[in-house]
A tleap script that builds the chain and sets N, CA, C and O, in Angstrom:
source leaprc.protein.ff14SB
mol = sequence {
  NMET LEU ASP ILE ASN VAL GLN SER LEU LYS
  ARG VAL ASP LEU ILE SER ILE SER GLY ARG
  VAL ASP SER SER THR ALA PRO GLN LEU GLU
  GLN THR LEU GLU ASP ARG MET GLY GLU GLY
  ARG HIE SER LEU VAL LEU GLU MET SER ASP
  VAL ASN TYR LEU SER SER ALA GLY LEU ARG
  THR LEU VAL SER ALA LEU ARG ALA CYS LYS
  LYS LYS GLY GLY ASP VAL ARG ILE ALA ASN
  PRO SER GLU ARG VAL SER GLU VAL MET ALA
  LEU ALA GLY LEU ASP SER LEU PHE THR MET
  TYR ASP ASP VAL THR MET ALA VAL GLY SER
  CTYR
}
set mol.1.N position { -1.813 2.153 -3.996 }
set mol.1.CA position { -0.141 2.280 -3.347 }
set mol.1.C position { -0.146 3.620 -2.913 }
set mol.1.O position { -0.894 4.523 -3.289 }
set mol.2.N position { 0.889 3.667 -1.969 }
set mol.2.CA position { 0.934 5.025 -1.016 }
set mol.2.C position { 2.444 5.136 -1.384 }
set mol.2.O position { 3.074 4.207 -1.890 }
set mol.3.N position { 2.845 6.073 -1.154 }
set mol.3.CA position { 4.340 6.981 -1.175 }
set mol.3.C position { 4.488 7.827 -0.331 }
set mol.3.O position { 3.883 8.860 -0.617 }
set mol.4.N position { 5.231 7.873 0.948 }
set mol.4.CA position { 5.520 8.574 1.998 }
set mol.4.C position { 7.194 9.248 1.865 }
set mol.4.O position { 8.192 8.529 1.815 }
set mol.5.N position { 7.219 10.569 1.829 }
set mol.5.CA position { 8.459 11.075 1.946 }
set mol.5.C position { 8.475 11.917 2.909 }
set mol.5.O position { 7.418 12.547 2.956 }
set mol.6.N position { 9.459 12.296 3.959 }
set mol.6.CA position { 9.357 12.888 5.099 }
set mol.6.C position { 10.778 13.665 4.888 }
set mol.6.O position { 11.788 13.125 4.438 }
set mol.7.N position { 10.685 14.902 5.256 }
set mol.7.CA position { 12.067 15.945 5.027 }
set mol.7.C position { 11.845 16.451 6.504 }
set mol.7.O position { 10.687 16.558 6.910 }
set mol.8.N position { 12.869 16.756 7.295 }
set mol.8.CA position { 12.696 17.157 8.544 }
set mol.8.C position { 13.820 18.576 8.417 }
set mol.8.O position { 15.010 18.589 8.099 }
set mol.9.N position { 12.902 19.704 8.802 }
set mol.9.CA position { 13.383 20.887 8.675 }
set mol.9.C position { 13.514 21.499 10.124 }
set mol.9.O position { 13.270 20.921 11.183 }
set mol.10.N position { 13.962 22.827 9.938 }
set mol.10.CA position { 14.467 23.320 11.564 }
set mol.10.C position { 13.266 23.222 12.580 }
set mol.10.O position { 13.445 22.850 13.740 }
set mol.11.N position { 12.132 23.548 12.119 }
set mol.11.CA position { 11.114 23.715 13.016 }
set mol.11.C position { 10.091 22.851 12.881 }
set mol.11.O position { 9.339 22.843 13.856 }
set mol.12.N position { 9.718 21.887 11.724 }
set mol.12.CA position { 8.972 21.506 10.967 }
set mol.12.C position { 9.214 19.961 10.479 }
set mol.12.O position { 10.283 19.556 10.020 }
set mol.13.N position { 8.291 19.340 10.618 }
set mol.13.CA position { 8.544 18.209 9.632 }
set mol.13.C position { 7.724 18.356 8.357 }
set mol.13.O position { 6.511 18.485 8.525 }
set mol.14.N position { 8.146 18.357 7.221 }
set mol.14.CA position { 7.724 17.942 5.976 }
set mol.14.C position { 7.128 16.567 5.244 }
set mol.14.O position { 7.844 15.816 4.582 }
set mol.15.N position { 5.891 16.385 5.441 }
set mol.15.CA position { 5.799 14.903 4.832 }
set mol.15.C position { 4.901 14.787 3.549 }
set mol.15.O position { 3.692 15.012 3.486 }
set mol.16.N position { 5.603 14.453 2.707 }
set mol.16.CA position { 4.587 14.430 1.453 }
set mol.16.C position { 4.217 12.967 0.820 }
set mol.16.O position { 4.936 12.033 0.466 }
set mol.17.N position { 2.830 13.147 0.822 }
set mol.17.CA position { 2.104 11.763 0.669 }
set mol.17.C position { 1.381 12.140 -0.691 }
set mol.17.O position { 0.854 13.175 -1.099 }
set mol.18.N position { 1.639 10.436 -1.411 }
set mol.18.CA position { 0.987 10.425 -2.500 }
set mol.18.C position { 0.423 9.029 -2.914 }
set mol.18.O position { 0.969 7.975 -2.588 }
set mol.19.N position { -0.622 9.105 -3.597 }
set mol.19.CA position { -1.440 7.813 -4.066 }
set mol.19.C position { -2.739 7.752 -3.436 }
set mol.19.O position { -3.433 8.767 -3.368 }
set mol.20.N position { -3.116 6.661 -2.979 }
set mol.20.CA position { -4.254 6.406 -2.034 }
set mol.20.C position { -3.824 6.080 -0.736 }
set mol.20.O position { -2.930 5.344 -0.319 }
set mol.21.N position { -5.082 7.151 0.080 }
set mol.21.CA position { -4.910 6.475 1.631 }
set mol.21.C position { -6.343 5.900 2.217 }
set mol.21.O position { -7.377 6.422 2.634 }
set mol.22.N position { -5.968 4.843 2.070 }
set mol.22.CA position { -7.563 3.787 2.183 }
set mol.22.C position { -7.013 3.195 3.458 }
set mol.22.O position { -5.980 3.576 4.008 }
set mol.23.N position { -7.948 2.053 3.947 }
set mol.23.CA position { -7.785 1.177 4.809 }
set mol.23.C position { -6.584 0.150 4.909 }
set mol.23.O position { -6.288 -0.329 6.004 }
set mol.24.N position { -5.948 -0.156 3.846 }
set mol.24.CA position { -4.822 -0.840 3.403 }
set mol.24.C position { -3.452 -0.051 3.626 }
set mol.24.O position { -2.384 -0.583 3.930 }
set mol.25.N position { -3.661 1.243 3.433 }
set mol.25.CA position { -2.631 2.148 3.424 }
set mol.25.C position { -2.235 3.036 4.681 }
set mol.25.O position { -1.135 3.353 5.133 }
set mol.26.N position { -3.580 3.330 5.095 }
set mol.26.CA position { -3.586 4.230 6.316 }
set mol.26.C position { -2.544 3.623 7.533 }
set mol.26.O position { -1.795 4.411 8.110 }
set mol.27.N position { -2.547 2.595 7.780 }
set mol.27.CA position { -1.236 2.180 8.900 }
set mol.27.C position { -0.359 2.571 8.514 }
set mol.27.O position { 0.312 2.988 9.457 }
set mol.28.N position { 0.331 2.784 7.211 }
set mol.28.CA position { 1.891 3.096 6.733 }
set mol.28.C position { 1.886 4.391 7.161 }
set mol.28.O position { 2.815 4.745 7.887 }
set mol.29.N position { 0.876 5.317 6.807 }
set mol.29.CA position { 0.719 6.529 6.879 }
set mol.29.C position { 0.787 6.787 8.779 }
set mol.29.O position { 1.666 7.365 9.419 }
set mol.30.N position { -0.132 6.303 9.147 }
set mol.30.CA position { 0.037 6.381 10.967 }
set mol.30.C position { 1.082 5.918 11.390 }
set mol.30.O position { 1.440 6.410 12.460 }
set mol.31.N position { 1.983 4.844 10.794 }
set mol.31.CA position { 3.115 4.576 11.340 }
set mol.31.C position { 4.285 5.603 11.271 }
set mol.31.O position { 5.097 5.792 12.176 }
set mol.32.N position { 4.251 6.280 9.985 }
set mol.32.CA position { 5.173 7.320 9.763 }
set mol.32.C position { 4.740 8.525 10.859 }
set mol.32.O position { 5.582 9.042 11.594 }
set mol.33.N position { 3.756 8.788 10.869 }
set mol.33.CA position { 3.132 10.106 11.702 }
set mol.33.C position { 3.610 9.517 13.248 }
set mol.33.O position { 4.284 10.251 13.971 }
set mol.34.N position { 3.272 8.350 13.633 }
set mol.34.CA position { 3.986 8.077 15.026 }
set mol.34.C position { 5.410 8.190 15.035 }
set mol.34.O position { 5.951 8.895 15.887 }
set mol.35.N position { 5.895 7.738 14.409 }
set mol.35.CA position { 7.757 7.938 13.969 }
set mol.35.C position { 8.229 9.222 14.653 }
set mol.35.O position { 8.752 9.413 15.750 }
set mol.36.N position { 7.830 10.152 13.522 }
set mol.36.CA position { 7.917 11.625 14.044 }
set mol.36.C position { 7.564 11.939 15.111 }
set mol.36.O position { 8.369 12.561 15.804 }
set mol.37.N position { 6.530 11.700 15.524 }
set mol.37.CA position { 5.836 12.348 16.900 }
set mol.37.C position { 6.824 11.346 17.876 }
set mol.37.O position { 7.290 11.947 18.844 }
set mol.38.N position { 7.075 10.412 17.802 }
set mol.38.CA position { 8.026 9.672 18.905 }
set mol.38.C position { 9.277 10.125 19.123 }
set mol.38.O position { 9.907 9.681 20.083 }
set mol.39.N position { 9.900 11.187 18.175 }
set mol.39.CA position { 11.002 11.577 17.971 }
set mol.39.C position { 11.086 12.953 18.393 }
set mol.39.O position { 12.072 13.685 18.304 }
set mol.40.N position { 9.866 13.249 18.898 }
set mol.40.CA position { 9.675 14.390 19.509 }
set mol.40.C position { 9.216 15.619 18.566 }
set mol.40.O position { 9.205 16.780 18.975 }
set mol.41.N position { 8.822 15.224 17.198 }
set mol.41.CA position { 8.564 16.605 16.305 }
set mol.41.C position { 6.711 16.341 16.251 }
set mol.41.O position { 6.026 15.318 16.283 }
set mol.42.N position { 6.462 17.440 16.179 }
set mol.42.CA position { 5.095 17.586 16.815 }
set mol.42.C position { 4.340 18.599 15.891 }
set mol.42.O position { 3.116 18.730 15.854 }
set mol.43.N position { 5.272 19.309 15.136 }
set mol.43.CA position { 4.967 20.327 14.004 }
set mol.43.C position { 5.006 19.881 12.609 }
set mol.43.O position { 6.042 19.970 11.949 }
set mol.44.N position { 3.595 19.263 11.996 }
set mol.44.CA position { 3.949 18.676 10.852 }
set mol.44.C position { 3.339 19.364 9.881 }
set mol.44.O position { 2.563 20.214 10.317 }
set mol.45.N position { 3.447 19.269 8.311 }
set mol.45.CA position { 3.053 19.764 7.483 }
set mol.45.C position { 2.597 18.365 6.444 }
set mol.45.O position { 3.401 17.464 6.207 }
set mol.46.N position { 1.841 18.375 6.152 }
set mol.46.CA position { 1.426 17.512 5.232 }
set mol.46.C position { 1.075 17.654 4.052 }
set mol.46.O position { -0.097 17.954 3.825 }
set mol.47.N position { 2.019 17.473 2.963 }
set mol.47.CA position { 2.000 18.008 1.622 }
set mol.47.C position { 0.766 17.072 0.661 }
set mol.47.O position { 1.374 16.077 0.268 }
set mol.48.N position { 0.135 17.047 0.440 }
set mol.48.CA position { -1.144 16.516 -0.333 }
set mol.48.C position { -1.605 16.498 -1.535 }
set mol.48.O position { -2.613 15.946 -1.976 }
set mol.49.N position { -0.699 17.229 -2.129 }
set mol.49.CA position { -1.359 17.296 -3.879 }
set mol.49.C position { -1.463 16.114 -4.524 }
set mol.49.O position { -2.398 15.955 -5.308 }
set mol.50.N position { -0.564 15.138 -4.311 }
set mol.50.CA position { -0.926 13.882 -5.118 }
set mol.50.C position { -1.397 12.599 -4.339 }
set mol.50.O position { -0.826 11.510 -4.278 }
set mol.51.N position { -2.586 12.997 -3.756 }
set mol.51.CA position { -3.286 12.304 -2.976 }
set mol.51.C position { -4.378 12.278 -3.450 }
set mol.51.O position { -5.155 13.223 -3.319 }
set mol.52.N position { -4.735 10.949 -4.245 }
set mol.52.CA position { -6.160 10.960 -5.272 }
set mol.52.C position { -7.294 10.101 -4.983 }
set mol.52.O position { -8.231 9.697 -5.672 }
set mol.53.N position { -6.826 9.874 -3.335 }
set mol.53.CA position { -8.121 9.183 -2.469 }
set mol.53.C position { -7.810 9.092 -1.217 }
set mol.53.O position { -6.769 8.521 -0.891 }
set mol.54.N position { -8.488 9.530 -0.475 }
set mol.54.CA position { -8.645 9.593 1.094 }
set mol.54.C position { -9.743 8.990 1.521 }
set mol.54.O position { -10.795 9.533 1.184 }
set mol.55.N position { -9.828 7.849 2.284 }
set mol.55.CA position { -10.830 7.026 3.203 }
set mol.55.C position { -11.193 7.661 4.441 }
set mol.55.O position { -10.761 8.749 4.824 }
set mol.56.N position { -12.063 6.877 5.084 }
set mol.56.CA position { -12.616 7.368 6.386 }
set mol.56.C position { -11.324 6.848 7.301 }
set mol.56.O position { -10.985 7.444 8.323 }
set mol.57.N position { -10.678 5.715 6.824 }
set mol.57.CA position { -9.302 5.260 7.548 }
set mol.57.C position { -8.425 6.291 7.614 }
set mol.57.O position { -8.032 6.651 8.724 }
set mol.58.N position { -7.976 6.929 6.452 }
set mol.58.CA position { -7.271 8.084 6.466 }
set mol.58.C position { -7.398 9.163 7.257 }
set mol.58.O position { -6.527 9.708 7.935 }
set mol.59.N position { -8.985 9.551 7.082 }
set mol.59.CA position { -9.284 10.830 7.846 }
set mol.59.C position { -9.368 10.390 9.425 }
set mol.59.O position { -9.702 11.392 10.057 }
set mol.60.N position { -9.224 9.487 10.126 }
set mol.60.CA position { -8.964 9.036 11.558 }
set mol.60.C position { -7.676 9.204 11.529 }
set mol.60.O position { -7.446 9.894 12.522 }
set mol.61.N position { -6.315 8.909 10.787 }
set mol.61.CA position { -5.331 8.381 11.203 }
set mol.61.C position { -5.075 10.305 11.089 }
set mol.61.O position { -4.434 10.699 12.062 }
set mol.62.N position { -5.366 11.148 10.357 }
set mol.62.CA position { -4.912 12.609 10.393 }
set mol.62.C position { -5.613 13.192 11.642 }
set mol.62.O position { -4.947 13.999 12.291 }
set mol.63.N position { -6.789 12.916 12.046 }
set mol.63.CA position { -7.376 13.462 13.178 }
set mol.63.C position { -6.237 12.887 14.556 }
set mol.63.O position { -5.628 13.658 15.297 }
set mol.64.N position { -6.190 11.672 14.609 }
set mol.64.CA position { -5.677 11.074 15.576 }
set mol.64.C position { -4.042 11.905 15.974 }
set mol.64.O position { -3.618 12.202 17.092 }
set mol.65.N position { -3.363 12.123 14.584 }
set mol.65.CA position { -2.264 12.594 14.624 }
set mol.65.C position { -2.285 13.927 14.898 }
set mol.65.O position { -1.261 14.382 15.408 }
set mol.66.N position { -3.252 14.717 14.674 }
set mol.66.CA position { -3.671 16.273 15.192 }
set mol.66.C position { -3.993 16.214 16.201 }
set mol.66.O position { -3.899 17.348 16.669 }
set mol.67.N position { -4.567 15.145 17.342 }
set mol.67.CA position { -4.789 15.352 18.596 }
set mol.67.C position { -3.210 15.061 19.038 }
set mol.67.O position { -2.350 15.847 19.435 }
set mol.68.N position { -3.176 13.970 18.867 }
set mol.68.CA position { -1.489 13.904 19.388 }
set mol.68.C position { -0.576 15.058 19.523 }
set mol.68.O position { -0.130 15.244 20.655 }
set mol.69.N position { -0.152 16.002 18.430 }
set mol.69.CA position { 0.142 16.796 18.419 }
set mol.69.C position { -0.254 18.261 19.031 }
set mol.69.O position { 0.519 19.192 19.255 }
set mol.70.N position { -1.379 18.223 19.199 }
set mol.70.CA position { -1.906 19.594 19.793 }
set mol.70.C position { -1.627 19.290 21.561 }
set mol.70.O position { -1.478 20.153 22.427 }
set mol.71.N position { -1.616 17.940 21.720 }
set mol.71.CA position { -1.418 17.830 23.209 }
set mol.71.C position { 0.021 18.179 23.586 }
set mol.71.O position { 0.318 18.427 24.755 }
set mol.72.N position { 1.080 18.199 22.406 }
set mol.72.CA position { 2.015 18.539 22.823 }
set mol.72.C position { 2.462 19.668 22.438 }
set mol.72.O position { 3.653 19.973 22.371 }
set mol.73.N position { 1.533 20.352 22.165 }
set mol.73.CA position { 1.640 21.899 21.654 }
set mol.73.C position { 2.032 22.184 20.519 }
set mol.73.O position { 2.562 23.281 20.340 }
set mol.74.N position { 1.843 21.107 19.260 }
set mol.74.CA position { 2.470 21.145 18.025 }
set mol.74.C position { 0.935 20.983 17.574 }
set mol.74.O position { -0.085 21.125 18.247 }
set mol.75.N position { 1.098 20.632 16.189 }
set mol.75.CA position { -0.048 20.990 15.111 }
set mol.75.C position { 0.284 20.030 13.955 }
set mol.75.O position { 1.380 19.474 13.900 }
set mol.76.N position { -0.901 19.797 12.818 }
set mol.76.CA position { -0.634 19.099 11.713 }
set mol.76.C position { -1.422 20.030 10.886 }
set mol.76.O position { -2.579 20.244 11.248 }
set mol.77.N position { -0.822 20.817 9.470 }
set mol.77.CA position { -1.096 21.514 8.645 }
set mol.77.C position { -1.237 20.939 7.521 }
set mol.77.O position { -0.393 20.068 7.311 }
set mol.78.N position { -1.978 21.098 6.731 }
set mol.78.CA position { -2.332 20.650 5.458 }
set mol.78.C position { -1.685 21.566 4.247 }
set mol.78.O position { -2.198 22.658 4.000 }
set mol.79.N position { -0.456 21.060 3.441 }
set mol.79.CA position { -0.273 22.048 2.181 }
set mol.79.C position { -0.873 21.319 0.881 }
set mol.79.O position { -0.990 20.132 0.575 }
set mol.80.N position { -1.217 22.571 0.220 }
set mol.80.CA position { -1.601 22.149 -1.263 }
set mol.80.C position { -2.754 20.831 -1.546 }
set mol.80.O position { -2.745 19.984 -2.440 }
set mol.81.N position { -3.476 20.985 -0.700 }
set mol.81.CA position { -4.264 19.393 -0.849 }
set mol.81.C position { -4.705 19.139 -2.546 }
set mol.81.O position { -4.719 20.084 -3.334 }
set mol.82.N position { -5.017 17.880 -2.912 }
set mol.82.CA position { -5.407 17.716 -3.909 }
set mol.82.C position { -7.061 17.878 -3.759 }
set mol.82.O position { -7.723 17.636 -2.750 }
set mol.83.N position { -7.526 18.341 -5.012 }
set mol.83.CA position { -9.127 18.419 -5.070 }
set mol.83.C position { -9.891 17.920 -4.435 }
set mol.83.O position { -10.802 18.534 -3.880 }
set mol.84.N position { -9.641 16.248 -4.335 }
set mol.84.CA position { -10.019 15.081 -3.756 }
set mol.84.C position { -9.905 15.210 -2.200 }
set mol.84.O position { -10.849 15.010 -1.436 }
set mol.85.N position { -8.793 15.525 -1.865 }
set mol.85.CA position { -8.499 15.772 -0.321 }
set mol.85.C position { -9.460 16.799 0.346 }
set mol.85.O position { -10.196 16.626 1.317 }
set mol.86.N position { -9.274 17.898 -0.404 }
set mol.86.CA position { -10.049 19.172 -0.031 }
set mol.86.C position { -11.572 18.527 -0.134 }
set mol.86.O position { -12.195 18.579 0.927 }
set mol.87.N position { -12.180 17.998 -1.127 }
set mol.87.CA position { -13.777 17.216 -1.211 }
set mol.87.C position { -14.040 16.681 0.160 }
set mol.87.O position { -14.687 17.306 1.000 }
set mol.88.N position { -13.517 15.503 0.355 }
set mol.88.CA position { -13.048 14.517 1.500 }
set mol.88.C position { -13.359 15.547 2.843 }
set mol.88.O position { -14.353 15.513 3.569 }
set mol.89.N position { -12.201 16.455 2.931 }
set mol.89.CA position { -12.647 17.151 4.428 }
set mol.89.C position { -13.605 17.774 4.237 }
set mol.89.O position { -14.381 17.196 4.997 }
set mol.90.N position { -14.173 18.556 3.775 }
set mol.90.CA position { -15.457 19.510 3.650 }
set mol.90.C position { -16.252 18.699 3.779 }
set mol.90.O position { -17.164 18.929 4.573 }
set mol.91.N position { -16.223 17.372 3.019 }
set mol.91.CA position { -17.853 16.599 3.230 }
set mol.91.C position { -17.837 15.947 5.049 }
set mol.91.O position { -18.818 15.846 5.786 }
set mol.92.N position { -16.468 15.612 5.355 }
set mol.92.CA position { -16.582 15.043 6.792 }
set mol.92.C position { -16.572 16.231 7.891 }
set mol.92.O position { -16.615 16.033 9.105 }
set mol.93.N position { -16.501 17.666 7.185 }
set mol.93.CA position { -16.468 18.545 8.346 }
set mol.93.C position { -15.143 18.583 8.969 }
set mol.93.O position { -15.077 18.740 10.188 }
set mol.94.N position { -14.223 18.472 8.360 }
set mol.94.CA position { -12.924 18.629 8.989 }
set mol.94.C position { -11.909 19.670 8.663 }
set mol.94.O position { -10.905 19.921 9.329 }
set mol.95.N position { -12.314 20.284 7.488 }
set mol.95.CA position { -11.599 21.481 7.053 }
set mol.95.C position { -11.386 22.424 7.854 }
set mol.95.O position { -10.402 23.152 7.727 }
set mol.96.N position { -12.553 22.616 9.119 }
set mol.96.CA position { -12.213 23.567 10.348 }
set mol.96.C position { -11.341 23.051 11.171 }
set mol.96.O position { -10.829 23.690 12.091 }
set mol.97.N position { -11.130 22.003 10.941 }
set mol.97.CA position { -10.068 21.216 12.370 }
set mol.97.C position { -8.604 21.482 11.985 }
set mol.97.O position { -7.764 21.992 12.727 }
set mol.98.N position { -8.440 21.119 10.883 }
set mol.98.CA position { -6.898 21.407 10.184 }
set mol.98.C position { -6.879 22.805 9.498 }
set mol.98.O position { -7.825 23.256 8.852 }
set mol.99.N position { -5.733 23.417 9.704 }
set mol.99.CA position { -5.355 24.845 8.849 }
set mol.99.C position { -4.906 24.292 7.594 }
set mol.99.O position { -4.145 23.326 7.539 }
set mol.100.N position { -5.350 24.867 6.627 }
set mol.100.CA position { -5.004 24.254 5.214 }
set mol.100.C position { -4.193 25.715 4.099 }
set mol.100.O position { -4.673 26.826 3.870 }
set mol.101.N position { -3.244 25.294 3.754 }
set mol.101.CA position { -2.618 26.152 2.710 }
set mol.101.C position { -2.328 25.841 1.450 }
set mol.101.O position { -2.024 24.691 1.133 }
set mol.102.N position { -2.384 26.716 0.695 }
set mol.102.CA position { -2.058 26.333 -0.789 }
set mol.102.C position { -0.675 26.264 -1.288 }
set mol.102.O position { -0.425 26.229 -2.493 }
set mol.103.N position { 0.051 26.248 -0.545 }
set mol.103.CA position { 1.608 25.794 -1.080 }
set mol.103.C position { 2.330 25.590 0.164 }
set mol.103.O position { 1.998 26.143 1.213 }
set mol.104.N position { 3.341 24.778 0.048 }
set mol.104.CA position { 4.266 24.249 1.109 }
set mol.104.C position { 4.860 25.618 1.929 }
set mol.104.O position { 4.775 25.901 3.124 }
set mol.105.N position { 5.322 26.151 1.112 }
set mol.105.CA position { 6.436 27.140 1.644 }
set mol.105.C position { 5.050 28.319 2.679 }
set mol.105.O position { 5.269 28.855 3.766 }
set mol.106.N position { 4.545 28.349 2.366 }
set mol.106.CA position { 3.030 28.816 3.352 }
set mol.106.C position { 2.995 28.168 4.623 }
set mol.106.O position { 3.133 28.680 5.734 }
set mol.107.N position { 2.802 27.037 4.335 }
set mol.107.CA position { 2.292 26.053 5.108 }
set mol.107.C position { 3.909 26.105 6.313 }
set mol.107.O position { 3.715 26.348 7.504 }
set mol.108.N position { 4.980 25.920 5.931 }
set mol.108.CA position { 6.156 25.641 6.372 }
set mol.108.C position { 6.276 26.870 7.420 }
set mol.108.O position { 6.490 26.646 8.611 }
set mol.109.N position { 6.126 28.192 6.906 }
set mol.109.CA position { 6.386 29.313 7.586 }
set mol.109.C position { 5.141 29.590 8.371 }
set mol.109.O position { 5.361 30.625 9.000 }
set mol.110.N position { 3.988 29.167 8.617 }
set mol.110.CA position { 3.181 29.434 9.261 }
set mol.110.C position { 3.487 28.993 10.757 }
set mol.110.O position { 2.676 29.338 11.617 }
set mol.111.N position { 4.586 28.265 11.120 }
set mol.111.CA position { 5.101 27.820 12.269 }
set mol.111.C position { 5.729 28.687 13.149 }
set mol.111.O position { 6.199 28.263 14.205 }
savepdb mol mol.pdb
quit
C-alpha cells in the first residue's frame, strides 16, 4: 500500500510518501507528481522516511519527475530518506543525481 500526502508551501510542494513504491503503486506516485507539475509546481521535496520498499519502477518515476522539473527550472529533492531508499538510490547510482537532506526543514529551505 502507498500513502501520499501533498502540502503546497510558498515556494515548494512537500510530498510525503509512505509504504511501498513498486510496479503496482508507482503509477499512483507518478500521477501525483504529474498533477503538481501540471499546476506549474516544479520545486518538489519528497519526504521518504516511511518508504519501506522502492522498486525500479519507483526509481523510474522519480527520475522522470526530476527531468521534467529540471526542464522547467525546478528540482526534485529527497528529504529524510529511509535506509532502504538510501540503499536503493546508491545501488542504482542515483544518489548523485538527487540532492538528499536529513530533514524536511533543510530540504524545503534549500530552495
